[in-house]
PyMOL Python script that loads the backbone (N, CA, C, O; Angstrom):
from pymol import cmd

cmd.read_pdbstr("""\
ATOM      1  N   UNK A   1     -16.081   1.089   9.904  1.00  0.00           N
ATOM      2  CA  UNK A   1     -14.928   1.517   8.955  1.00  0.00           C
ATOM      3  C   UNK A   1     -14.539   0.237   8.255  1.00  0.00           C
ATOM      4  O   UNK A   1     -14.470  -0.854   8.821  1.00  0.00           O
ATOM      5  N   UNK A   2     -14.283   0.464   6.942  1.00  0.00           N
ATOM      6  CA  UNK A   2     -13.925  -0.883   6.336  1.00  0.00           C
ATOM      7  C   UNK A   2     -12.751  -0.384   6.032  1.00  0.00           C
ATOM      8  O   UNK A   2     -12.459   0.739   5.620  1.00  0.00           O
ATOM      9  N   UNK A   3     -11.799  -1.714   6.372  1.00  0.00           N
ATOM     10  CA  UNK A   3     -10.542  -1.420   6.285  1.00  0.00           C
ATOM     11  C   UNK A   3      -9.963  -2.876   5.484  1.00  0.00           C
ATOM     12  O   UNK A   3     -10.362  -3.988   5.828  1.00  0.00           O
ATOM     13  N   UNK A   4      -9.033  -2.677   4.447  1.00  0.00           N
ATOM     14  CA  UNK A   4      -8.719  -3.873   3.560  1.00  0.00           C
ATOM     15  C   UNK A   4      -6.967  -3.858   4.101  1.00  0.00           C
ATOM     16  O   UNK A   4      -6.340  -2.834   4.375  1.00  0.00           O
ATOM     17  N   UNK A   5      -6.435  -5.257   4.153  1.00  0.00           N
ATOM     18  CA  UNK A   5      -5.145  -5.416   4.380  1.00  0.00           C
ATOM     19  C   UNK A   5      -4.342  -6.084   3.123  1.00  0.00           C
ATOM     20  O   UNK A   5      -4.857  -6.907   2.367  1.00  0.00           O
ATOM     21  N   UNK A   6      -3.213  -5.682   3.034  1.00  0.00           N
ATOM     22  CA  UNK A   6      -2.398  -6.283   1.932  1.00  0.00           C
ATOM     23  C   UNK A   6      -1.098  -6.475   2.443  1.00  0.00           C
ATOM     24  O   UNK A   6      -0.429  -5.544   2.892  1.00  0.00           O
ATOM     25  N   UNK A   7      -0.689  -7.721   2.392  1.00  0.00           N
ATOM     26  CA  UNK A   7       0.688  -8.124   2.974  1.00  0.00           C
ATOM     27  C   UNK A   7       1.608  -7.816   1.818  1.00  0.00           C
ATOM     28  O   UNK A   7       1.230  -8.167   0.700  1.00  0.00           O
ATOM     29  N   UNK A   8       2.588  -7.297   1.928  1.00  0.00           N
ATOM     30  CA  UNK A   8       3.606  -6.664   0.977  1.00  0.00           C
ATOM     31  C   UNK A   8       4.602  -7.831   1.533  1.00  0.00           C
ATOM     32  O   UNK A   8       4.738  -7.989   2.747  1.00  0.00           O
ATOM     33  N   UNK A   9       5.373  -8.735   0.468  1.00  0.00           N
ATOM     34  CA  UNK A   9       6.545  -9.535   0.859  1.00  0.00           C
ATOM     35  C   UNK A   9       7.738  -9.206   0.091  1.00  0.00           C
ATOM     36  O   UNK A   9       7.443  -8.358  -0.750  1.00  0.00           O
ATOM     37  N   UNK A  10       8.810  -9.492   0.047  1.00  0.00           N
ATOM     38  CA  UNK A  10      10.056  -8.931  -0.399  1.00  0.00           C
ATOM     39  C   UNK A  10      10.134  -9.327  -1.882  1.00  0.00           C
ATOM     40  O   UNK A  10      10.916  -8.674  -2.574  1.00  0.00           O
ATOM     41  N   UNK A  11       9.504 -10.204  -2.398  1.00  0.00           N
ATOM     42  CA  UNK A  11       9.192 -10.979  -3.928  1.00  0.00           C
ATOM     43  C   UNK A  11       8.171  -9.874  -4.455  1.00  0.00           C
ATOM     44  O   UNK A  11       8.387  -9.625  -5.641  1.00  0.00           O
ATOM     45  N   UNK A  12       7.339  -9.294  -4.021  1.00  0.00           N
ATOM     46  CA  UNK A  12       6.470  -8.758  -4.865  1.00  0.00           C
ATOM     47  C   UNK A  12       5.615  -7.337  -4.074  1.00  0.00           C
ATOM     48  O   UNK A  12       4.417  -7.111  -3.903  1.00  0.00           O
ATOM     49  N   UNK A  13       6.686  -6.671  -3.766  1.00  0.00           N
ATOM     50  CA  UNK A  13       6.152  -5.420  -3.409  1.00  0.00           C
ATOM     51  C   UNK A  13       5.633  -4.611  -4.692  1.00  0.00           C
ATOM     52  O   UNK A  13       4.587  -3.988  -4.513  1.00  0.00           O
ATOM     53  N   UNK A  14       6.118  -4.549  -5.739  1.00  0.00           N
ATOM     54  CA  UNK A  14       5.304  -3.855  -6.737  1.00  0.00           C
ATOM     55  C   UNK A  14       3.997  -4.604  -7.369  1.00  0.00           C
ATOM     56  O   UNK A  14       3.407  -3.872  -8.165  1.00  0.00           O
ATOM     57  N   UNK A  15       3.555  -5.575  -7.241  1.00  0.00           N
ATOM     58  CA  UNK A  15       2.622  -6.387  -7.598  1.00  0.00           C
ATOM     59  C   UNK A  15       1.337  -5.875  -6.372  1.00  0.00           C
ATOM     60  O   UNK A  15       0.181  -5.642  -6.725  1.00  0.00           O
ATOM     61  N   UNK A  16       1.735  -5.783  -5.155  1.00  0.00           N
ATOM     62  CA  UNK A  16       1.074  -5.891  -3.961  1.00  0.00           C
ATOM     63  C   UNK A  16       0.487  -4.468  -3.757  1.00  0.00           C
ATOM     64  O   UNK A  16      -0.645  -4.235  -3.334  1.00  0.00           O
ATOM     65  N   UNK A  17       1.606  -3.368  -4.189  1.00  0.00           N
ATOM     66  CA  UNK A  17       1.276  -2.008  -4.331  1.00  0.00           C
ATOM     67  C   UNK A  17      -0.088  -1.692  -5.043  1.00  0.00           C
ATOM     68  O   UNK A  17      -1.018  -1.009  -4.615  1.00  0.00           O
ATOM     69  N   UNK A  18       0.028  -2.377  -6.265  1.00  0.00           N
ATOM     70  CA  UNK A  18      -0.700  -2.157  -7.528  1.00  0.00           C
ATOM     71  C   UNK A  18      -2.040  -2.738  -6.908  1.00  0.00           C
ATOM     72  O   UNK A  18      -3.064  -2.084  -7.108  1.00  0.00           O
ATOM     73  N   UNK A  19      -2.112  -3.787  -6.251  1.00  0.00           N
ATOM     74  CA  UNK A  19      -3.273  -4.630  -6.005  1.00  0.00           C
ATOM     75  C   UNK A  19      -3.962  -3.671  -4.796  1.00  0.00           C
ATOM     76  O   UNK A  19      -5.163  -3.735  -4.535  1.00  0.00           O
ATOM     77  N   UNK A  20      -3.089  -2.838  -4.150  1.00  0.00           N
ATOM     78  CA  UNK A  20      -3.536  -2.119  -3.035  1.00  0.00           C
ATOM     79  C   UNK A  20      -4.288  -0.664  -3.596  1.00  0.00           C
ATOM     80  O   UNK A  20      -5.140  -0.007  -2.999  1.00  0.00           O
ATOM     81  N   UNK A  21      -3.776  -0.436  -4.729  1.00  0.00           N
ATOM     82  CA  UNK A  21      -3.984   0.559  -5.331  1.00  0.00           C
ATOM     83  C   UNK A  21      -5.436   0.202  -6.469  1.00  0.00           C
ATOM     84  O   UNK A  21      -5.934   1.165  -7.051  1.00  0.00           O
ATOM     85  N   UNK A  22      -5.914  -0.957  -6.658  1.00  0.00           N
ATOM     86  CA  UNK A  22      -6.956  -1.455  -7.360  1.00  0.00           C
ATOM     87  C   UNK A  22      -8.020  -1.499  -6.367  1.00  0.00           C
ATOM     88  O   UNK A  22      -9.176  -1.486  -6.788  1.00  0.00           O
ATOM     89  N   UNK A  23      -7.779  -1.557  -4.935  1.00  0.00           N
ATOM     90  CA  UNK A  23      -8.688  -1.804  -3.915  1.00  0.00           C
ATOM     91  C   UNK A  23      -9.359  -0.256  -3.362  1.00  0.00           C
ATOM     92  O   UNK A  23     -10.234  -0.111  -2.509  1.00  0.00           O
ATOM     93  N   UNK A  24      -8.610   0.858  -4.178  1.00  0.00           N
ATOM     94  CA  UNK A  24      -8.982   1.937  -3.694  1.00  0.00           C
ATOM     95  C   UNK A  24     -10.173   2.580  -4.601  1.00  0.00           C
ATOM     96  O   UNK A  24     -10.577   3.731  -4.441  1.00  0.00           O
ATOM     97  N   UNK A  25     -10.790   1.465  -5.799  1.00  0.00           N
ATOM     98  CA  UNK A  25     -11.646   1.639  -6.643  1.00  0.00           C
ATOM     99  C   UNK A  25     -12.845   1.345  -5.812  1.00  0.00           C
ATOM    100  O   UNK A  25     -13.859   1.811  -6.331  1.00  0.00           O
ATOM    101  N   UNK A  26     -13.056   0.725  -4.695  1.00  0.00           N
ATOM    102  CA  UNK A  26     -14.043   0.535  -3.897  1.00  0.00           C
ATOM    103  C   UNK A  26     -13.910   1.454  -2.723  1.00  0.00           C
ATOM    104  O   UNK A  26     -14.762   1.279  -1.853  1.00  0.00           O
ATOM    105  N   UNK A  27     -12.978   2.448  -2.495  1.00  0.00           N
ATOM    106  CA  UNK A  27     -12.949   3.203  -1.496  1.00  0.00           C
ATOM    107  C   UNK A  27     -13.071   2.937  -0.180  1.00  0.00           C
ATOM    108  O   UNK A  27     -13.833   3.598   0.527  1.00  0.00           O
ATOM    109  N   UNK A  28     -12.241   1.820   0.348  1.00  0.00           N
ATOM    110  CA  UNK A  28     -12.407   1.467   1.858  1.00  0.00           C
ATOM    111  C   UNK A  28     -11.793   2.670   2.612  1.00  0.00           C
ATOM    112  O   UNK A  28     -11.034   3.525   2.155  1.00  0.00           O
ATOM    113  N   UNK A  29     -12.340   2.537   4.012  1.00  0.00           N
ATOM    114  CA  UNK A  29     -11.968   3.945   4.685  1.00  0.00           C
ATOM    115  C   UNK A  29     -10.727   3.991   4.843  1.00  0.00           C
ATOM    116  O   UNK A  29     -10.162   5.083   4.785  1.00  0.00           O
ATOM    117  N   UNK A  30      -9.898   2.630   5.118  1.00  0.00           N
ATOM    118  CA  UNK A  30      -8.515   2.445   5.154  1.00  0.00           C
ATOM    119  C   UNK A  30      -7.909   1.014   4.582  1.00  0.00           C
ATOM    120  O   UNK A  30      -8.420  -0.106   4.577  1.00  0.00           O
ATOM    121  N   UNK A  31      -6.651   1.469   4.111  1.00  0.00           N
ATOM    122  CA  UNK A  31      -5.873   0.326   3.477  1.00  0.00           C
ATOM    123  C   UNK A  31      -4.620   0.208   4.548  1.00  0.00           C
ATOM    124  O   UNK A  31      -3.908   1.169   4.841  1.00  0.00           O
ATOM    125  N   UNK A  32      -4.489  -0.936   5.008  1.00  0.00           N
ATOM    126  CA  UNK A  32      -3.216  -1.149   5.783  1.00  0.00           C
ATOM    127  C   UNK A  32      -1.913  -2.049   4.568  1.00  0.00           C
ATOM    128  O   UNK A  32      -2.191  -3.023   3.868  1.00  0.00           O
ATOM    129  N   UNK A  33      -0.945  -1.558   4.618  1.00  0.00           N
ATOM    130  CA  UNK A  33       0.046  -2.267   3.921  1.00  0.00           C
ATOM    131  C   UNK A  33       1.374  -2.862   4.976  1.00  0.00           C
ATOM    132  O   UNK A  33       2.282  -2.104   5.314  1.00  0.00           O
ATOM    133  N   UNK A  34       1.322  -4.136   5.363  1.00  0.00           N
ATOM    134  CA  UNK A  34       2.185  -4.831   6.048  1.00  0.00           C
ATOM    135  C   UNK A  34       3.620  -4.924   5.460  1.00  0.00           C
ATOM    136  O   UNK A  34       3.932  -5.880   4.750  1.00  0.00           O
ATOM    137  N   UNK A  35       4.405  -4.026   5.729  1.00  0.00           N
ATOM    138  CA  UNK A  35       6.013  -4.410   5.014  1.00  0.00           C
ATOM    139  C   UNK A  35       6.905  -5.115   6.205  1.00  0.00           C
ATOM    140  O   UNK A  35       8.123  -4.944   6.248  1.00  0.00           O
ATOM    141  N   UNK A  36       6.172  -5.959   7.213  1.00  0.00           N
ATOM    142  CA  UNK A  36       7.065  -6.839   8.200  1.00  0.00           C
ATOM    143  C   UNK A  36       8.143  -7.833   7.394  1.00  0.00           C
ATOM    144  O   UNK A  36       9.155  -8.305   7.913  1.00  0.00           O
ATOM    145  N   UNK A  37       7.764  -8.023   6.191  1.00  0.00           N
ATOM    146  CA  UNK A  37       8.681  -9.305   5.753  1.00  0.00           C
ATOM    147  C   UNK A  37       9.619  -8.156   4.551  1.00  0.00           C
ATOM    148  O   UNK A  37      10.513  -8.592   3.825  1.00  0.00           O
ATOM    149  N   UNK A  38       9.347  -7.235   4.556  1.00  0.00           N
ATOM    150  CA  UNK A  38      10.539  -6.414   3.635  1.00  0.00           C
ATOM    151  C   UNK A  38      11.464  -5.694   4.083  1.00  0.00           C
ATOM    152  O   UNK A  38      11.109  -4.835   4.890  1.00  0.00           O
ATOM    153  N   UNK A  39      12.899  -5.773   3.744  1.00  0.00           N
ATOM    154  CA  UNK A  39      13.878  -5.182   4.190  1.00  0.00           C
ATOM    155  C   UNK A  39      14.519  -3.967   3.704  1.00  0.00           C
ATOM    156  O   UNK A  39      15.106  -3.212   4.478  1.00  0.00           O
ATOM    157  N   UNK A  40      14.424  -3.735   2.371  1.00  0.00           N
ATOM    158  CA  UNK A  40      14.428  -2.784   1.766  1.00  0.00           C
ATOM    159  C   UNK A  40      13.665  -2.830   0.214  1.00  0.00           C
ATOM    160  O   UNK A  40      13.431  -3.772  -0.544  1.00  0.00           O
ATOM    161  N   UNK A  41      13.387  -1.310   0.114  1.00  0.00           N
ATOM    162  CA  UNK A  41      13.080  -0.987  -1.438  1.00  0.00           C
ATOM    163  C   UNK A  41      13.456  -0.365  -2.122  1.00  0.00           C
ATOM    164  O   UNK A  41      14.141   0.473  -1.537  1.00  0.00           O
ATOM    165  N   UNK A  42      13.443  -0.153  -3.544  1.00  0.00           N
ATOM    166  CA  UNK A  42      14.309   0.350  -4.389  1.00  0.00           C
ATOM    167  C   UNK A  42      13.498   1.671  -4.713  1.00  0.00           C
ATOM    168  O   UNK A  42      12.541   1.927  -3.982  1.00  0.00           O
ATOM    169  N   UNK A  43      13.791   2.480  -5.693  1.00  0.00           N
ATOM    170  CA  UNK A  43      13.365   3.318  -6.135  1.00  0.00           C
ATOM    171  C   UNK A  43      12.122   3.351  -7.035  1.00  0.00           C
ATOM    172  O   UNK A  43      11.507   4.387  -7.288  1.00  0.00           O
ATOM    173  N   UNK A  44      11.845   2.302  -7.434  1.00  0.00           N
ATOM    174  CA  UNK A  44      10.693   1.884  -8.106  1.00  0.00           C
ATOM    175  C   UNK A  44       9.334   1.787  -7.301  1.00  0.00           C
ATOM    176  O   UNK A  44       8.210   2.188  -7.602  1.00  0.00           O
ATOM    177  N   UNK A  45       9.822   1.094  -6.129  1.00  0.00           N
ATOM    178  CA  UNK A  45       8.735   0.599  -5.519  1.00  0.00           C
ATOM    179  C   UNK A  45       8.180   1.936  -4.563  1.00  0.00           C
ATOM    180  O   UNK A  45       7.026   2.140  -4.187  1.00  0.00           O
ATOM    181  N   UNK A  46       9.454   2.798  -4.297  1.00  0.00           N
ATOM    182  CA  UNK A  46       9.097   4.045  -3.528  1.00  0.00           C
ATOM    183  C   UNK A  46       8.402   4.960  -4.350  1.00  0.00           C
ATOM    184  O   UNK A  46       7.659   5.714  -3.722  1.00  0.00           O
ATOM    185  N   UNK A  47       8.440   5.156  -5.961  1.00  0.00           N
ATOM    186  CA  UNK A  47       7.521   5.822  -6.385  1.00  0.00           C
ATOM    187  C   UNK A  47       6.265   5.224  -6.730  1.00  0.00           C
ATOM    188  O   UNK A  47       5.376   5.969  -7.143  1.00  0.00           O
ATOM    189  N   UNK A  48       6.033   3.872  -6.613  1.00  0.00           N
ATOM    190  CA  UNK A  48       4.679   3.262  -6.595  1.00  0.00           C
ATOM    191  C   UNK A  48       3.935   3.656  -5.178  1.00  0.00           C
ATOM    192  O   UNK A  48       2.727   3.868  -5.074  1.00  0.00           O
ATOM    193  N   UNK A  49       4.913   3.711  -4.090  1.00  0.00           N
ATOM    194  CA  UNK A  49       4.463   3.856  -2.781  1.00  0.00           C
ATOM    195  C   UNK A  49       3.905   5.505  -2.562  1.00  0.00           C
ATOM    196  O   UNK A  49       3.142   5.861  -1.664  1.00  0.00           O
ATOM    197  N   UNK A  50       4.363   6.190  -3.383  1.00  0.00           N
ATOM    198  CA  UNK A  50       4.099   7.530  -3.665  1.00  0.00           C
ATOM    199  C   UNK A  50       3.020   7.637  -4.585  1.00  0.00           C
ATOM    200  O   UNK A  50       2.303   8.600  -4.315  1.00  0.00           O
ATOM    201  N   UNK A  51       2.712   7.085  -5.423  1.00  0.00           N
ATOM    202  CA  UNK A  51       1.752   7.082  -6.408  1.00  0.00           C
ATOM    203  C   UNK A  51       0.384   6.513  -5.671  1.00  0.00           C
ATOM    204  O   UNK A  51      -0.721   7.037  -5.811  1.00  0.00           O
ATOM    205  N   UNK A  52       0.649   5.380  -4.884  1.00  0.00           N
ATOM    206  CA  UNK A  52      -0.750   4.709  -3.890  1.00  0.00           C
ATOM    207  C   UNK A  52      -1.040   5.884  -3.254  1.00  0.00           C
ATOM    208  O   UNK A  52      -2.209   6.270  -3.291  1.00  0.00           O
ATOM    209  N   UNK A  53      -0.005   6.698  -2.528  1.00  0.00           N
ATOM    210  CA  UNK A  53      -0.386   8.080  -1.340  1.00  0.00           C
ATOM    211  C   UNK A  53      -1.250   8.797  -2.050  1.00  0.00           C
ATOM    212  O   UNK A  53      -2.410   8.944  -1.666  1.00  0.00           O
ATOM    213  N   UNK A  54      -0.781   9.338  -3.189  1.00  0.00           N
ATOM    214  CA  UNK A  54      -1.731  10.329  -3.824  1.00  0.00           C
ATOM    215  C   UNK A  54      -2.983   9.422  -4.557  1.00  0.00           C
ATOM    216  O   UNK A  54      -4.057   9.986  -4.770  1.00  0.00           O
ATOM    217  N   UNK A  55      -2.886   8.700  -4.745  1.00  0.00           N
ATOM    218  CA  UNK A  55      -4.361   7.753  -5.230  1.00  0.00           C
ATOM    219  C   UNK A  55      -5.116   7.890  -3.881  1.00  0.00           C
ATOM    220  O   UNK A  55      -5.938   8.789  -3.704  1.00  0.00           O
ATOM    221  N   UNK A  56      -4.849   7.084  -3.055  1.00  0.00           N
ATOM    222  CA  UNK A  56      -5.418   7.059  -1.543  1.00  0.00           C
ATOM    223  C   UNK A  56      -6.047   8.717  -1.136  1.00  0.00           C
ATOM    224  O   UNK A  56      -7.184   8.935  -0.720  1.00  0.00           O
ATOM    225  N   UNK A  57      -5.312   9.432  -1.305  1.00  0.00           N
ATOM    226  CA  UNK A  57      -5.480  10.994  -0.921  1.00  0.00           C
ATOM    227  C   UNK A  57      -6.771  11.292  -1.680  1.00  0.00           C
ATOM    228  O   UNK A  57      -7.753  11.723  -1.077  1.00  0.00           O
ATOM    229  N   UNK A  58      -6.781  11.093  -2.847  1.00  0.00           N
ATOM    230  CA  UNK A  58      -7.973  11.392  -3.777  1.00  0.00           C
ATOM    231  C   UNK A  58      -9.234  10.868  -3.497  1.00  0.00           C
ATOM    232  O   UNK A  58     -10.261  11.523  -3.678  1.00  0.00           O
ATOM    233  N   UNK A  59      -9.223   9.692  -3.053  1.00  0.00           N
ATOM    234  CA  UNK A  59     -10.301   9.069  -2.598  1.00  0.00           C
ATOM    235  C   UNK A  59     -10.832   9.089  -1.221  1.00  0.00           C
ATOM    236  O   UNK A  59     -11.921   8.608  -0.908  1.00  0.00           O
ATOM    237  N   UNK A  60      -9.778   9.833  -0.185  1.00  0.00           N
ATOM    238  CA  UNK A  60      -9.865  10.070   1.200  1.00  0.00           C
ATOM    239  C   UNK A  60      -9.783   8.692   1.936  1.00  0.00           C
ATOM    240  O   UNK A  60     -10.394   8.463   2.979  1.00  0.00           O
ATOM    241  N   UNK A  61      -8.935   7.754   1.270  1.00  0.00           N
ATOM    242  CA  UNK A  61      -8.705   6.429   2.297  1.00  0.00           C
ATOM    243  C   UNK A  61      -7.477   6.609   2.830  1.00  0.00           C
ATOM    244  O   UNK A  61      -6.504   6.810   2.104  1.00  0.00           O
ATOM    245  N   UNK A  62      -7.401   6.564   3.968  1.00  0.00           N
ATOM    246  CA  UNK A  62      -6.229   6.386   4.908  1.00  0.00           C
ATOM    247  C   UNK A  62      -5.214   4.882   4.575  1.00  0.00           C
ATOM    248  O   UNK A  62      -5.567   3.706   4.659  1.00  0.00           O
ATOM    249  N   UNK A  63      -3.874   5.454   4.183  1.00  0.00           N
ATOM    250  CA  UNK A  63      -3.132   4.321   4.372  1.00  0.00           C
ATOM    251  C   UNK A  63      -2.487   4.027   5.706  1.00  0.00           C
ATOM    252  O   UNK A  63      -2.255   4.960   6.474  1.00  0.00           O
ATOM    253  N   UNK A  64      -2.178   2.748   6.030  1.00  0.00           N
ATOM    254  CA  UNK A  64      -1.280   2.618   7.582  1.00  0.00           C
ATOM    255  C   UNK A  64      -0.485   1.615   6.970  1.00  0.00           C
ATOM    256  O   UNK A  64      -0.793   0.644   6.278  1.00  0.00           O
ATOM    257  N   UNK A  65       0.904   2.174   7.480  1.00  0.00           N
ATOM    258  CA  UNK A  65       1.708   1.369   7.124  1.00  0.00           C
ATOM    259  C   UNK A  65       2.145   0.880   8.303  1.00  0.00           C
ATOM    260  O   UNK A  65       2.269   1.524   9.345  1.00  0.00           O
ATOM    261  N   UNK A  66       2.480  -0.767   8.055  1.00  0.00           N
ATOM    262  CA  UNK A  66       2.951  -1.379   9.510  1.00  0.00           C
ATOM    263  C   UNK A  66       3.982  -2.429   9.228  1.00  0.00           C
ATOM    264  O   UNK A  66       3.978  -3.054   8.168  1.00  0.00           O
ATOM    265  N   UNK A  67       4.810  -2.612  10.114  1.00  0.00           N
ATOM    266  CA  UNK A  67       6.179  -3.466   9.791  1.00  0.00           C
ATOM    267  C   UNK A  67       7.173  -2.659   9.344  1.00  0.00           C
ATOM    268  O   UNK A  67       8.144  -3.175   8.791  1.00  0.00           O
ATOM    269  N   UNK A  68       7.096  -1.373   9.498  1.00  0.00           N
ATOM    270  CA  UNK A  68       8.200  -0.553   8.970  1.00  0.00           C
ATOM    271  C   UNK A  68       9.124  -0.190  10.019  1.00  0.00           C
ATOM    272  O   UNK A  68       8.586   0.045  11.102  1.00  0.00           O
ATOM    273  N   UNK A  69      10.535  -0.073   9.962  1.00  0.00           N
ATOM    274  CA  UNK A  69      11.352   0.259  10.709  1.00  0.00           C
ATOM    275  C   UNK A  69      12.046   1.220  10.425  1.00  0.00           C
ATOM    276  O   UNK A  69      12.924   1.597  11.200  1.00  0.00           O
TER     277      UNK A  69
END
""", "prot")
cmd.dss("prot")
cmd.show_as("cartoon", "prot")
cmd.util.cbc("prot")
cmd.orient("prot")
């Protein structure tokens, strides 16, 4: 099972989510988003996460969120 990992950092939430969305073109089985260094996200980042979730659903890719509390 192919899995790609994306480390999401405090300064680059949107670019990292965009990079994760671009990885969906290769349709990996799983994409892990590591939010361990992110303390809060704003509404724009939340919308980007929702868009990513819809795109992943369309390709059958499982999103894994790690480092969230």
